[in-house]
Steps between C-alpha positions, in 0.01 A plus 500: 500500500665248285856356486616754248400792714672362816811428306515859366417654830772293682765565228419879508529502877836326474634750246368787712674340801832502324447853384424623853803300622715685253368838612553416871134456597564172694182464685284528187732257322469248767128528511463465121735210486317323774168567339622362169635181663187465715272547203679221316477262792134590551440435126653155504550337849744458781556151371643653177748685727598178657527320165725768354696608809838380381452684163402813692811461724724447207362788305528725807861378567612581145346848535679551834830392367468742205397785740800418719753486214372834358464657842142612407388354845691775669355783293148365495440304823141384409617312176575166679149478636359595163700215342325267736161650409575486140595141527196405678285686248663346198498141614138522615392625155707231342211276641259683280376365169664580163180693404588756767868507441506498115298815507752683717845371426539634144398849609732483801793399278434799268484738802821357636689523172383855451621592854828332428549691178408832670744424780781423270425804268443761767797696629594446868399854601154444383486168693606689816208739444256215541694299765753715688714224654575310177867505429514321175295359213611153627306557822198592312522182289546299815190642652297421194629146514405471866154616435418314181726199445349278767161521332647392160695222667185378661307507175767317314513242781122449468527463116774251543307303748192489276707409203645196682147403620356503148806321356448229759126470416585473136771235575244289703240495225 
């Protein structure tokens, strides 16, 4: 199993964990979130967790603040733990090479944009058919942001870091 497969399996487990959390299956959501975070740690190392612990904590803290402000943590009690698992997963795979990430991120951007467009176009009663406790389109957009924005932020951070490294190498030569 290569890095692409582990990335896809972990990300699919995270998305399933969020889906189970929205439907009230908390035990399955906790298991899948833990599995995704554990798979990312197993793929890289515990040293990478230590190296990125402040980024993980900051990402998790931002997610917790958003959940608290929108009161989604009351409606869905497993979302704070899934924010932690998502942060671990995202920052561990930020350590992967561009060969792995460049294959995944454009496809992920298209998926997120199509989900966002569907969320904004669909009437609220159809959204409630899929997720019964959603009170507004805003909550749906916030959930999409909680799930997908950390991965885009980590990827942009990696691109910025690589750009500075290459610029410094050009400057030295």
